[in-house]
C-alpha positions as CSV (number, residue, x, y, z in Angstrom):
1,M,-5.8,12.7,-14.4
2,G,-9.3,14.2,-14.8
3,S,-12.5,12.2,-14.7
4,T,-13.7,13.5,-18.1
5,A,-10.6,12.2,-19.8
6,M,-11.0,8.9,-18.1
7,N,-14.6,8.6,-19.1
8,E,-13.7,9.4,-22.7
9,T,-11.4,6.4,-22.8
10,H,-14.1,4.0,-21.5
11,V,-12.0,3.0,-18.6
12,Q,-12.9,-0.1,-16.6
13,K,-13.0,-0.4,-12.8
14,P,-9.8,-2.0,-11.4
15,S,-9.9,-5.8,-11.2
16,Y,-10.1,-7.5,-7.9
17,E,-6.5,-8.7,-8.4
18,E,-5.3,-5.1,-8.9
19,W,-6.8,-4.2,-5.5
20,L,-5.1,-7.2,-3.9
21,Y,-1.8,-6.4,-5.6
22,W,-1.7,-2.8,-4.6
23,S,-2.9,-3.6,-1.1
24,Q,0.1,-5.9,-0.8
25,V,2.4,-3.1,-2.0
26,V,0.9,-0.7,0.6
27,I,1.4,-3.3,3.3
28,D,5.1,-3.8,2.2
29,R,5.9,-0.1,2.1
30,L,4.1,0.6,5.4
31,T,5.9,-2.3,7.1
32,T,9.2,-0.5,6.2
33,V,7.7,2.7,7.6
34,V,6.9,1.0,10.9
35,H,10.4,-0.5,11.2
36,V,12.0,3.0,10.7
37,Y,9.6,4.6,13.2
38,N,10.2,1.8,15.7
39,K,14.0,1.9,15.4
40,P,15.4,5.0,13.7
41,P,18.8,4.3,12.2
42,F,20.3,7.7,13.3
43,T,20.5,8.8,16.9
44,D,21.1,12.5,15.9
45,V,17.7,12.8,14.2
46,F,15.2,13.6,17.0
47,M,11.5,12.7,17.0
48,P,9.7,12.4,20.4
49,E,9.3,8.9,21.6
50,N,5.5,9.3,22.2
51,E,5.1,10.6,18.6
52,R,7.0,7.8,17.1
53,Q,5.1,5.1,19.0
54,M,1.8,6.8,18.2
55,K,2.7,6.6,14.5
56,V,3.8,3.0,14.9
57,S,0.5,2.1,16.4
58,L,-1.5,3.9,13.7
59,T,0.5,2.4,10.8
60,V,0.4,-1.1,12.2
61,D,-3.4,-0.8,12.5
62,I,-3.6,0.1,8.7
63,I,-1.5,-2.9,7.9
64,R,-3.6,-5.2,10.0
65,R,-6.9,-3.9,8.5
66,L,-5.6,-4.3,4.9
67,H,-4.2,-7.8,5.6
68,S,-7.4,-9.0,7.2
69,L,-9.6,-7.6,4.5
70,T,-7.6,-9.1,1.6
71,D,-7.0,-12.6,3.0
72,D,-9.0,-15.8,2.5
73,V,-11.8,-14.3,0.2
74,D,-11.1,-16.9,-2.4
75,F,-12.3,-19.7,-0.1
76,Q,-16.0,-18.7,-0.3
77,S,-18.3,-21.8,-0.8
78,T,-20.0,-20.7,-4.1
79,E,-19.1,-18.6,-7.1
80,E,-21.8,-16.1,-6.2
81,A,-20.6,-15.8,-2.7
82,Q,-17.0,-15.3,-3.9
83,V,-18.0,-12.5,-6.3
84,A,-20.0,-10.8,-3.5
85,G,-17.1,-11.2,-1.1
86,R,-14.7,-9.7,-3.6
87,E,-16.9,-6.7,-4.2
88,Q,-17.2,-6.3,-0.4
89,V,-13.4,-6.3,-0.1
90,I,-13.1,-3.6,-2.8
91,D,-15.6,-1.5,-1.0
92,N,-13.8,-1.9,2.3
93,V,-10.3,-1.3,0.9
94,Q,-11.2,2.0,-0.7
95,P,-11.5,4.1,2.5
96,I,-8.2,2.6,3.7
97,F,-6.5,3.7,0.5
98,R,-7.9,7.2,0.9
99,D,-6.6,7.3,4.5
100,V,-3.2,6.1,3.3
101,L,-3.2,8.8,0.6
102,H,-3.9,11.4,3.2
103,R,-1.1,10.2,5.4
104,L,1.6,9.4,2.8
105,P,3.0,13.0,2.7
106,T,3.6,12.9,6.4
107,F,5.1,9.4,6.2
108,S,7.4,10.4,3.4
109,S,8.5,13.6,5.2
110,D,9.2,11.6,8.4
111,M,11.1,8.9,6.5
112,Q,13.2,11.4,4.6
113,S,14.2,12.9,8.0
114,L,14.7,9.6,9.9
115,L,16.6,8.0,7.0
116,K,18.5,11.2,6.0
117,S,17.5,10.6,2.4
118,P,15.9,12.5,-0.4
119,W,12.8,10.8,-2.0
120,Y,13.4,11.6,-5.7
121,D,17.0,10.3,-6.5
122,K,20.2,9.1,-4.9
123,C,18.5,7.7,-1.9
124,A,20.6,6.9,1.2
125,G,20.8,3.1,1.1
126,K,18.7,0.2,0.0
127,V,15.9,0.7,2.6
128,A,15.4,4.3,1.5
129,N,15.7,3.4,-2.2
130,D,13.1,0.6,-1.9
131,L,10.8,2.8,0.2
132,F,10.9,5.9,-2.0
133,R,11.7,4.5,-5.4
134,G,10.2,1.0,-5.2
135,P,12.0,-2.3,-5.0
136,D,13.9,-3.7,-8.1
137,G,13.3,-0.5,-10.1
138,R,9.5,-0.6,-9.8
139,E,9.1,3.1,-9.2
140,S,5.3,2.9,-9.2
141,E,5.7,1.0,-5.9
142,G,7.7,3.6,-4.1
143,I,6.0,6.2,-1.8
144,G,8.0,9.1,-3.4
145,S,7.1,12.5,-1.9
146,G,3.8,11.1,-0.7
147,H,2.0,13.5,-3.1
148,P,0.1,12.1,-6.2
149,E,1.3,14.9,-8.4
150,H,4.9,13.6,-8.1
151,G,3.9,10.1,-9.3
152,R,4.8,6.7,-7.9
153,L,2.6,4.9,-5.4
154,P,0.5,7.9,-4.4
155,E,-0.5,8.5,-8.0
156,V,-1.3,4.8,-8.5
157,L,-3.6,4.8,-5.4
158,E,-5.3,8.0,-6.6
159,T,-5.9,6.6,-10.1
160,L,-7.3,3.3,-8.7
161,L,-9.8,5.2,-6.6
162,E,-10.8,7.4,-9.5
163,R,-11.1,4.5,-11.9
164,E,-13.4,2.8,-9.3
165,I,-15.7,5.9,-9.4
166,V,-15.8,6.7,-13.1
167,G,-15.2,3.2,-14.6
168,G,-17.7,1.0,-16.3
169,A,-17.6,-2.7,-15.9
170,R,-15.0,-4.3,-13.7
171,A,-11.9,-5.4,-15.5
172,P,-11.7,-9.2,-15.9
173,S,-9.1,-10.6,-13.6
174,E,-7.1,-12.3,-16.3
175,E,-7.0,-9.3,-18.5
176,K,-6.2,-6.4,-16.2
177,R,-3.1,-7.2,-14.2
178,P,-1.0,-4.3,-12.9
179,Q,2.3,-3.7,-14.6
180,N,5.1,-5.8,-13.1
181,A,2.6,-7.8,-11.0
182,P,4.0,-11.1,-9.8
183,T,2.4,-14.4,-10.9
184,I,2.4,-15.6,-7.3
185,R,-1.1,-16.6,-6.1
186,R,-2.8,-14.4,-3.4
187,E,-2.9,-17.3,-1.0
188,E,0.8,-17.7,-1.2
189,L,1.3,-13.9,-0.8
190,A,-0.8,-14.0,2.3
191,R,1.1,-17.0,3.7
192,L,4.5,-15.5,3.0
193,W,3.4,-12.1,4.4
194,G,2.1,-13.7,7.6
195,K,5.2,-15.8,8.1
196,R,7.4,-12.8,7.5
197,N,5.6,-10.3,9.7
198,S,3.5,-12.0,12.4
199,S,6.1,-11.8,15.1
200,F,7.0,-8.3,14.1
201,L,3.4,-7.1,14.3
202,R,3.0,-8.7,17.7
203,S,5.9,-6.7,19.0
204,A,5.4,-3.5,17.1
205,G,1.8,-3.3,18.1
206,R,2.6,-3.2,21.8
207,V,3.0,0.5,22.3
208,D,1.0,1.1,25.5
């Protein structure tokens, strides 16, 4: 989607909640990527151990950075501090999303090989289907081919970053929720994510 077209529609910058929601989606998909790198399901698909562990370490680092950036911002003492804190989160998340966009084609290619699955249709099992096509039919949350031109999560991330550049005012939180966004509060998302993944991150991060 070109910048001129987006300006002509008077697009707004993504809301803070959109950045949080898609950060959580990225965290969830990359957590699956780490699990597959860490323990490939097929012994006849070869990837050198040092390469896999390097990619585990890199991906876990992205997850940790995103999780730490998007947690606990709502607990600022004043409204002004909260607004400033949210804007700082958005500023800090953007380069991580750009880095993820750069790496998604490689992640997708590796996952297709390690899971023995195509990305576009008839994926080989639930893990592959949720990773490539998104969970519960939410295709915008699947990594697809990793390339924005093929849609899904890469296109969403690219559009978020472009809207942030060309948009006018920031979309109000209550008016600009992403499609299919859950109603669960961010604090609960963070608590559940931490409970689900803390032990995994401690073990997956030990690659030395």
